Every structure is written in C-alpha cells, then in structure tokens.
N, C-alpha and C positions, 0 to 999 in steps of 0.2 A: 536238681537242685538247684534254687536262685538265689540271688545274692542276697536279698532279706530272712529269707530262712535259713542261709547259711549265719549271716551275724547274730538271727535267734537265740541260733543254738548255740555260738560262739559265749553271747551271754549269757546262756542257761547255764554253759560249762562253767564258766566262770564262777557262778554263785555258786554251784555244787563244790568246785574246788576251794573255797572259801572258806565255805559251814564245814565241810571234813574236815580242811587243813593240809588239802593233800600238793603236793609241790610240782605233781607231772597228772595227765589225763589224754588218754587217748581212745578215740572214737574213730570207727568204720563199719562203712556200709555201701557192699558193692562197691565201686569206682573211687567214690570220695573218704578220705581217714584226715581227720583233724587231729593235732596232734598239741595240748596246751602246757608251755611251762614257766613255772615262775623262775623270776632271776633270784634261785638262791645259792650260793657256794658250794660246789660237790665237792664230796670226800675225797682225801687223796688218796684214791685204792685203784692199781690200774685196772681197768675193764679187763683184761687177758683176765685175771681172777677167776671171774664167776666161770673163764670155758676151762682153767686146768686147776680146778680142788685138789686138793692133797689130803689123803685119808691116812690117819693113822689110829693107833688105838691108845695112844700117852699113856704109856707105863708108869708107874711110879719111880721118879729119879731113888738111888736105892741110898744116895742124903738124906732123905725126907725121914724126919723123926713119925713113928707111928706109933700111936696112942693103942695105951694096952688094956687099958679101962671101957669100957663099952658103955656106949652115950645111945640116948634114945631121943636127944632133941634134933631132929632133921628139919630142914627147909627143902621146898625141891621149887627151883625155878622155871617157872614154864614160858613157851615161847609168846611174846606180843602180838606176834601175827604171822601168819601165810608166808613164808620163804624160803630160803636155801641157806641153810646153818654152814658158818665158816669157823674154824675154833683160832686164824690170824688173824692178819690185819693184808698179809701177802703171801705167797708162796713160798717167800724167801725167808719169809719170820719164823719165829718160834710163838706156838701158839699164846694166848693169853692167857691163859690158866692149863694146868695138869692137876691130874688125880694128887691130890694133898697138897694142895696150894693155900696157901692162908689167904682170904679176898679180903677189901673192904666193903664198906656199902657204897652203891654208886662207882665202883671200879670196874672199869671195862671187863665183860667176860669171852665174851662172842663181839662176831657181827651175824647180823641177816640182812641178805640181801632180798628186798621185793621192788619187783618194776624197774630192774638196773638200779636203782638205790642202797647202798649199802648202808645200814642202820647200826649203829655200836651199843651193845645192848652191854645194860652195867647190872651189877651183882645190887638186888636189894634190903640184903642182909651180908655182916659180917659171919664169917668163918671158916671152916676149912671144905673146899672143894672133894667129896669123898665119891661121887660119882659124875662120871661125864655120861650120859644117856644115848646121845647120838654122835655120831661122824662128822667129819669137816666135809661137806658138797653135800651135806642129807638134805632134801626137802622135808621142812618140817609145818605142822597145823598150827592154827591161833591155841594155845593150851594146852600144846605137848611139851612135857616135861622134855625139861635140856639139862640138869646139874640137880644131883643131890648133894646140901650142903649140911654140914655138922655145923649146929651154933650151941655145945653146952662150952 
C-alpha cells in the first residue's frame, strides 16, 4: 500500500468514526494494520477486569423486604450493544445491583465491555430489580434482556 493510499484510508476512517460517533477503529489487511483512537478519557477500570470476570448468582439478601402482593408491571432492561456483561465496576467491588435492589432512573446497573471500552449502563426506569438474566462475564447480544424490573 502506498503512502497516498494509506492517507486516503485514514481520512475515510476518520470520517466513519465521526459519523458513527466511535472512539476507536481498527482495520487489518494482511501485514497492514491501522488503529485510530480519539483522545477521550478512558474509564478508571483495570484492564485485568476483562480477563478475570467474577461469576456469581446474586442471591437475595435476607434483610431485603419481599413484596407479598403480586405486581404485573414489569420492565425488561435490554442490552444496548454487543459486549461482555459485568455486574460490578471491578472484580473486588460489590455488584451495582442485586435481586431486590431498588433502582432509580439513570442509576448505573452494570458495565458492558465492547472493544475493550467499558460502558456503564444505566437503568431506564425506577423500580425493584426482580431478576438478573445474565451472569457476570457472560457475552451478550444487542437487545438481549439483562434485568427484569418491577415498576409498580
């Protein structure tokens, strides 16, 4: 690949990054590899976290009050992207939420790692977490249900 071809490719990739609001893009073709990254602050999450996910079943703590009247108003929070689900900000930290946790709208509830970028996911409703549908460290697809939230 010649210098002018590489410059044109880089200009096209920068335009793609701007249009798609991407912070990083990587292209490889044979022995040629191009990586472009914006100068954006990275989250303060150790990279080792992605290598050693903690898996747990998140039991309901015994001191959490249990609602005795059934509620039929549930909301499912779905994954906004393809990535890896993490229930806590680091391996040593407690999970953002547990079954029985009360959450507010826009409260952080998990992290989704996509292309080595940790994306903090926030609840889009206020309510009580009734079910966590994935385990920490599990890959998730776009639109996959992550949480079931009671909103009554």
